[in-house]
C-alpha positions in Angstrom: 232.8 238.2 144.2 230.4 235.9 146.0 229.1 232.6 144.6 225.7 234.2 143.8 227.2 237.2 141.9 230.0 235.8 140.0 229.4 234.6 136.5 228.6 231.1 136.2 231.0 228.8 134.1 229.2 227.5 131.0 229.7 224.3 128.9 230.8 226.3 126.0 233.6 228.0 128.4 234.7 224.5 129.3 234.7 222.8 126.0 235.9 225.5 123.6 239.4 224.4 123.6 238.6 220.8 123.5 235.9 220.2 120.9 238.2 220.4 117.9 240.5 217.7 119.3 237.7 215.0 119.4 238.1 212.1 117.1 235.7 209.8 115.4 235.1 206.8 117.8 235.4 209.1 121.0 232.7 208.9 123.7 232.4 212.3 125.5 230.5 212.7 128.8 229.6 216.1 130.0 228.1 216.5 133.5 226.6 220.0 134.2 223.9 221.4 136.2 220.8 223.0 134.6 221.1 226.5 133.1 224.9 226.3 132.1 224.2 226.0 128.5 224.5 222.2 127.4 221.9 222.7 124.8 223.3 225.9 123.8 226.8 224.4 123.1 225.1 222.0 120.8 222.8 224.4 119.0 225.6 227.2 118.6 229.3 226.0 119.0 228.9 222.3 117.6 226.4 223.5 115.0 229.0 225.9 113.5 231.7 223.2 113.6 229.6 220.6 111.8 228.3 223.2 109.3 232.0 224.0 108.6 232.9 220.3 108.3 229.7 219.6 106.0 228.5 216.9 108.4 225.5 216.5 110.7 224.5 216.1 114.1 221.8 213.4 115.5 220.2 214.8 118.8 218.6 212.3 121.0 215.9 213.6 123.4 213.8 211.7 125.9 210.5 213.4 126.3 207.8 214.3 123.8 207.1 217.7 125.1 210.8 218.5 125.1 211.1 217.2 121.4 208.3 219.4 120.2 209.8 222.4 121.9 213.4 221.8 120.6 212.2 220.9 117.1 210.6 224.2 116.8 213.5 226.1 118.1 215.8 224.3 115.7 213.4 225.1 112.8 212.9 228.7 113.8 216.7 229.3 114.0 217.3 227.6 110.6 219.6 224.9 112.1 217.4 221.8 110.9 219.8 221.6 107.9 222.5 220.2 110.3 220.8 219.1 113.4 218.1 216.1 113.4 216.0 215.7 116.5 214.8 212.2 117.4 213.1 210.6 120.5 215.1 207.7 122.1 211.8 205.8 122.1 211.2 206.3 118.5 214.8 205.1 117.7 214.2 202.0 119.9 211.0 201.2 118.0 213.0 201.5 114.7 215.6 199.1 116.2 212.8 196.5 117.1 211.6 196.7 113.5 215.4 196.5 112.1 214.9 199.8 110.3 217.0 202.1 112.4 219.9 203.7 110.4 222.3 206.2 111.3 223.4 207.9 108.1 227.0 208.2 107.0 226.8 212.0 107.1 226.1 212.2 110.9 229.5 212.7 112.5 228.1 213.6 116.0 225.6 211.7 118.0 224.4 213.7 120.9 222.5 211.7 123.8 220.8 214.6 125.8 219.9 213.6 129.2 221.6 210.5 129.0 220.7 209.4 132.5 217.7 208.3 130.5 219.2 204.9 129.8 219.4 203.9 133.5 216.6 205.8 135.1 213.9 204.8 132.4 215.2 201.3 132.3 212.8 200.4 135.2 209.9 201.1 133.1 211.5 200.7 129.5 213.4 197.5 128.9 214.3 199.0 125.4 216.9 201.6 126.7 219.4 198.8 126.6 218.9 198.6 122.8 219.4 202.3 122.2 222.4 202.5 124.7 224.4 199.7 122.8 223.3 201.0 119.4 225.0 204.4 120.5 228.1 202.6 121.9 228.3 200.5 118.6 228.5 203.7 116.3 232.1 203.8 116.3 232.6 205.8 113.5 230.9 208.7 115.2 231.7 211.1 118.0 229.3 210.3 120.7 228.4 213.3 123.2 226.5 212.2 126.4 225.2 215.0 128.5 223.2 215.3 131.7 223.0 217.2 135.0 222.8 213.9 136.8 225.6 211.7 135.0 227.0 209.9 138.1 225.2 206.7 137.7 225.9 206.4 133.9 229.5 207.3 134.3 229.7 204.5 136.9 228.2 202.1 134.4 230.8 203.0 131.7 233.4 202.1 134.2 231.5 198.9 135.3 231.5 197.9 131.6 235.0 199.2 130.8 233.6 201.5 128.2 236.4 204.1 127.4 235.3 207.8 127.5 236.4 211.4 128.2 234.7 213.1 131.0 233.9 216.8 131.6 232.4 218.2 134.7 231.2 221.6 135.5 230.4 222.3 139.4 226.7 222.6 140.3 225.5 225.8 141.9 222.7 225.8 144.3 223.1 229.1 145.9 219.6 230.1 144.7 218.1 227.7 147.3 216.7 229.7 150.1 215.9 226.9 152.4 215.7 223.1 152.4 212.7 221.5 154.1 211.8 217.8 154.3 208.2 216.3 155.1 207.0 212.9 156.1 203.4 213.0 156.0 201.4 214.1 152.9 198.6 215.8 155.0 201.2 217.9 156.6 202.3 219.2 153.0 198.6 219.9 152.2 198.4 222.1 155.4 201.6 223.9 154.4 200.3 224.4 150.8 197.0 226.1 152.3 199.1 228.7 154.0 201.2 229.8 151.0 200.4 233.6 150.1 198.4 233.9 146.9 201.3 235.7 145.1 203.7 232.8 145.6 203.6 230.0 143.0 204.4 226.4 143.5 205.5 223.4 141.4 205.0 220.1 142.9 206.3 216.8 141.4 204.9 213.6 142.6 205.7 209.9 141.8 202.2 209.1 140.7 199.6 210.7 138.5 196.9 209.7 141.0 198.7 211.8 143.7 199.3 214.7 141.5 195.7 214.7 140.4 194.3 214.5 143.9 196.4 217.4 144.9 195.1 219.3 141.9 191.5 218.4 142.8 192.2 219.7 146.3 193.7 223.1 145.2 191.4 224.8 142.6 193.8 227.3 141.3 196.2 224.6 139.8 197.2 222.8 136.7 197.5 219.0 136.4 200.3 217.5 134.2 201.1 213.8 133.5 202.4 211.9 130.5 200.2 212.1 127.4 201.3 208.6 126.2 201.2 206.8 129.6 198.6 204.4 130.8 197.3 206.6 133.8 193.5 207.1 133.8 194.0 210.4 135.3 195.5 211.7 131.9 192.1 212.5 130.6 191.7 215.3 133.1 194.7 217.1 131.9 194.1 220.4 130.1 196.5 219.9 127.0 196.0 223.8 126.0 196.9 224.9 129.5 200.0 222.8 129.5 201.0 223.7 126.1 200.7 227.5 127.0 203.0 227.0 130.0 205.6 225.4 127.8 205.4 228.2 125.2 205.4 231.0 127.9 207.9 229.1 130.2 205.7 230.2 133.1 202.1 229.4 134.3 199.2 231.6 135.4 197.7 229.3 138.2 199.1 229.3 141.7 200.2 225.5 141.7 201.3 223.1 139.2 201.2 219.4 140.2 203.0 217.1 137.8 204.5 213.8 137.7 208.0 213.4 136.6 207.0 213.8 133.0 208.4 217.4 133.3 211.6 216.3 134.9 213.9 217.7 132.3 214.5 220.1 129.4 211.5 222.3 130.3 212.3 225.8 131.5 210.1 227.8 133.9 211.3 231.3 134.3 209.2 233.1 136.8 210.3 234.8 140.0 207.0 234.2 141.5 207.8 230.5 141.6 208.9 230.5 145.2 208.5 226.7 146.1 209.7 223.6 144.3 208.4 220.2 146.0 209.3 216.8 145.1 207.9 213.5 146.3 210.3 211.4 143.8 212.1 208.5 145.0 214.8 208.3 142.3 217.5 210.9 143.2 218.6 211.6 139.7 215.1 212.3 138.7 214.4 214.5 141.7 217.5 216.7 140.9 216.2 217.0 137.3 212.8 218.2 138.7 214.3 220.8 140.9 216.2 222.2 137.7 212.9 223.0 135.9 212.8 226.2 137.9 215.3 228.4 136.0 217.0 231.2 138.0 216.7 234.7 136.6 219.2 236.7 138.8 220.6 236.7 142.1 217.4 238.0 143.7 215.5 234.9 142.5 215.6 232.4 145.2 213.5 229.2 145.9 212.4 227.2 148.9 212.8 223.4 148.1 210.5 220.9 149.8 211.2 217.2 149.5 209.4 214.1 150.8 212.0 212.1 153.2 212.7 208.5 152.8 212.8 207.1 156.3 215.4 204.5 157.2 212.5 202.0 157.6 211.6 202.6 154.1 215.0 202.4 152.8 215.4 198.8 154.3 212.2 198.0 152.4 213.8 199.4 149.2 217.0 197.4 149.7 214.8 194.2 150.1 213.1 195.2 146.8 216.6 195.4 145.0 217.6 192.1 146.5 214.5 190.4 145.1 215.7 191.4 141.6 219.4 191.0 142.0 219.6 187.7 143.7 217.8 185.6 140.7 220.1 187.3 138.2 223.3 186.5 140.2 221.8 182.9 140.3 221.4 182.9 136.5 224.8 184.2 136.0 226.5 181.4 138.0 224.4 178.5 137.4 222.8 178.9 133.8 219.3 179.2 132.5 218.3 175.6 133.2 219.0 175.7 137.0 217.6 179.2 137.1 214.2 178.0 135.5 214.2 175.0 137.9 214.9 177.1 140.9 212.5 180.2 140.2 209.9 178.5 137.9 207.4 181.1 136.9 208.6 183.9 139.4 208.7 187.1 137.4 211.9 189.2 137.5 211.9 192.5 135.4 215.6 192.4 134.7 215.7 188.9 133.2 214.2 188.2 129.8 213.7 185.5 127.1 216.3 186.0 124.4 215.8 184.2 120.9 218.5 181.6 120.3 220.2 182.0 117.0 219.5 179.2 114.4 217.4 177.4 116.9 213.7 177.3 118.0 213.3 178.6 121.5 214.7 181.1 123.8 217.5 181.5 126.4 217.4 183.5 129.5 219.3 186.8 129.5 220.0 189.7 131.9 219.2 193.3 130.9 222.6 195.0 131.8 221.2 198.5 132.4 218.4 197.2 134.7 220.7 194.8 136.5 223.2 197.6 137.2 220.6 200.1 138.1 219.3 197.7 140.8 222.9 197.2 142.2 223.6 201.0 142.0 220.3 201.8 143.9 220.9 199.2 146.5 224.4 200.5 147.4 223.0 204.0 147.7 220.2 202.9 149.9 222.7 201.1 152.1 224.9 204.1 152.3 222.2 206.4 153.2 220.5 204.0 155.7 223.8 203.4 157.6 223.2 206.7 159.6 220.4 208.3 161.3 218.5 210.7 159.0 220.7 209.4 156.3 218.6 210.4 153.3 218.0 214.1 154.6 221.7 214.5 155.4 222.7 213.1 151.7 220.2 215.5 150.1 221.5 218.3 152.2 225.1 217.7 151.1 224.1 217.2 147.4 222.3 220.5 147.3 225.0 222.3 149.2 223.0 223.4 152.1 224.2 223.9 155.7 220.9 222.8 157.4 217.4 221.7 156.9 214.1 221.7 158.6 211.4 219.1 158.9 207.9 220.4 158.2 206.1 217.8 160.2 208.1 218.9 163.5 206.8 222.6 162.9 203.0 221.5 162.6 203.4 218.9 165.4 204.8 221.5 167.6 202.0 223.8 166.6 199.3 221.3 167.1 200.7 220.3 170.6 201.2 223.9 171.8 197.4 224.7 171.1 196.5 221.6 173.1 198.9 222.4 176.0 197.8 225.9 176.2 194.0 224.8 176.6 194.9 222.8 179.8 197.2 225.2 181.6 196.2 225.3 185.3 193.8 222.6 185.0 193.8 219.7 187.3 194.8 216.7 185.2 193.4 213.4 186.8 194.2 209.9 185.5 192.0 210.2 182.4 193.3 213.8 181.5 196.8 212.5 182.2 196.4 209.6 179.8 195.2 212.2 177.0 198.4 214.3 177.7 200.7 211.3 177.4 198.9 210.2 174.2 199.2 213.6 172.7 202.9 213.9 173.4 203.6 210.4 172.5 207.1 210.3 173.7 208.8 206.9 173.2 212.1 205.4 174.2 214.6 203.7 171.9 212.4 200.4 172.0 209.3 202.2 171.0 207.6 202.1 174.4 205.5 205.0 175.4 206.8 207.2 178.1 204.6 208.2 181.0 206.7 209.5 183.7 206.4 213.2 184.6 210.1 213.7 184.7 210.6 212.4 181.1 207.9 214.5 179.7 209.3 217.6 181.3 212.7 216.8 179.8 210.8 216.6 176.4 209.4 219.9 176.7 212.9 221.3 177.7 214.6 219.6 174.9 211.9 220.9 172.4 212.0 224.3 173.6 208.4 224.1 174.7 207.9 226.4 177.7 205.8 224.0 179.9 206.3 222.0 183.0 204.1 219.5 184.9 203.9 219.9 188.6 203.4 216.5 190.3 204.0 217.3 194.0 202.7 214.2 195.7 201.8 216.1 198.9 200.3 219.4 197.4 198.6 217.8 194.4 195.8 215.9 196.0 192.2 217.0 195.7 190.9 217.6 199.1 187.7 219.3 198.0 184.6 217.2 199.0 182.3 219.4 197.1 182.7 221.4 193.9 182.1 225.2 193.7 178.5 224.6 192.4 177.8 222.3 195.5 178.0 219.0 193.6 179.9 216.2 195.2 183.5 216.1 193.9 184.1 212.8 192.0 187.8 213.4 192.2 187.9 213.8 196.1 191.3 212.6 197.5 192.7 211.8 194.0 196.2 213.0 192.9 196.5 215.2 189.9 199.0 217.0 187.6 199.1 220.8 186.9 200.6 222.0 183.7 202.3 225.4 184.0 203.5 227.7 181.3 206.7 229.9 181.6 206.9 233.4 180.4 209.6 233.4 177.6 211.5 236.7 177.2 212.9 237.5 173.8 
């Protein structure tokens, strides 16, 4: 049996012999890809156990749309007697108001998509509150689930939080091809050529970019957070989005979305042939790819991801250092020295904490945000240590043997059109400069290469069937007059001739 035809292992398969052994106070982590039944395990197997024990399940979710969808499912299936759904953000609001209470009859706390605590910490400083509140519920069994749990499990180890881990191998055999791109315009060119009967879901890191693409491609839907601050949200068709969530498919050719649809949402449609992601955080990126649910072994998808160049990685490392170094200084030297050294310089991971029984504040470090910066920096350094490190990392992560670069394909097509237009033409100094500029061949120090031999080597290495003839004796224009009788302005000047080889298949 091949990987694509054998039955996938589900969460229920792995946990059926373990769940009865869990004790109050245990922390369970479940790392499993999309579509292997994490939610199904809670709604069915754990529900039955809790019902029999006459206890309840508190189920945390991280997205409003997912919350609404899940709440309706629980209500429809008659399981709201045992399972209560709550948003992390609502719970955090209750914690700030000192009104958060986890009742005694809740034996199980389920933290779905628990990578939320780290990935959202960049934008939501309160994830630390909900995380430690969950950790401190020591009379409960805490179950933490995610398709991207690596960073959170690393945080557990960093904080010496005891936990029992279960992991189910990911299966990316449905990926037909992995493609990267560098330039947004190249992606737009590619999107223009996709057949009308093929659908695309494209995730971007900003609502502005998603809306711009939606505005460019008319047969499309625009999705962003309803509760966010982005001005573009007023252009979102809420009925259109709701219909997609209910039907688990969309009628338009394109969906352009921010990462607001990054998890929990299912899109089941064989016509979705492309999933595109311009997302910096790898955990969020992997979640986005999981929105397209695979129906059967004939259901394949082409994944297209925006590359992060080594130059950009080095910038990201510097950005991490700007947050990490002041926090390390605070740890070592204390608040007074920190304030004196950094004065009013802002740092998103350091905050003012009220001092008990005193008027005033102390400086404190947000644990999750601090760890996220350190974790990201180590990741960026790892992938930047080799050429094309990010692309190679993603290739391995998605279990692919190879990848292609979209820009190379279009660049080759553009330059081929140009080269075909000048075959057999005498190329004098000005035309030579044009050819050199179009090819734009550079050495390791970034210097443009103008030598004919280097250009011919470039054609050969890139399987371009061209060759520049630069015979110093033969290629000298000896015509005093042109065919029309005019004086030849290039008389006695040297030139190049571009030839094209016949390629036999």
